[in-house]
N, C-alpha and C positions, 0 to 999 in steps of 0.2 A: 888207252887211258882217257884221251880226250873224248872219245865216243861214249864212254861210260858216263861222263859228266854232262854231255850235251843232251842226253835224253831227259834226265830229271830237270835240267835247267829249262829246256823247251817246254816241258810239262808245266813247270812252275810259272813260266812266262805266259803260257796259254791260260792258266787259271787266273792270273792277275788281269790279263786282257778281258777274259770272260766276266770277271767281277766288275771291272770298269764299265764294260758295255751294259751289264745288268743295271748298274746305278744310273747310267745315262738314260736307259729305257724307262726306269721308274720315274726319273725327273721329267722326262718328256710326257709320259702318261699323266702325271700330276698336273703339269702345265696345261695340257690339252683339256683335262676335266675342269680345271679352274676357269679357263677361258670360255669353255662351252657353257658353264653355269652362268658366267657373266653375260654371255650372248643371250641366253634365255631370259635373264633378268631385263636386259635392254629391250628385247622383243615384247615382254610383258609391259614394260614402261611405255613403249610406243603405242600399244593398244589402249592403255589407260589415257595417254595424252590425246589420242584420236577421239575417245569418248568425251573427254573434257572439251576438246575443240568443237565437237558437234553441239554440245550443250551451250557453249558460249555463242556459237552462231545462231542457235535458236533464241537465246536471250537477246542478242543484238537485234535480230529481226523483230522481236516483240517490242523492244524499247524504241525502235525507230519507225514504228507505224505512224502514218500521218495523223490519225485520230488521236493517238496518245500524245504526239507532239503538240497538237492543237490544244488538248486539255491541259497540258503542262503550261503552255503559254498563257492560257486564260487564268489558270489557278495561281501559278507562281509569279508570273510577270504582269498580271492584270492587263493583258493585251486583249483586243477585240477587233473584229472585222469593221472597217470604217463604213459608216452609213453613206448613202449617196450624197448627202449634204456635205459630208466631211471630205469627199474626194475632190482633189484639185487636179485638173488636166492642164499640163504645161505644153504649149505648142512651140516649136522652134522658130 
């Protein structure tokens, strides 16, 4: 009698275990795909930031050229190179 009950019970337990494992598998695949999509987005953002960084470096080099600085000093600060008469040499 107990053998007759054990077979259906073990079959039912196997089905429940199989269902739980299937649900766990689906959740794991979903998490993997979500994380992979996020990783791809981060890689794309990294490339975009590298492009922006390169553009900023070019802009910085253009803005810090000596001739540009000299022009800005003359135009905005009204600075000029001193003439030989304006130079004062101090000896210790």
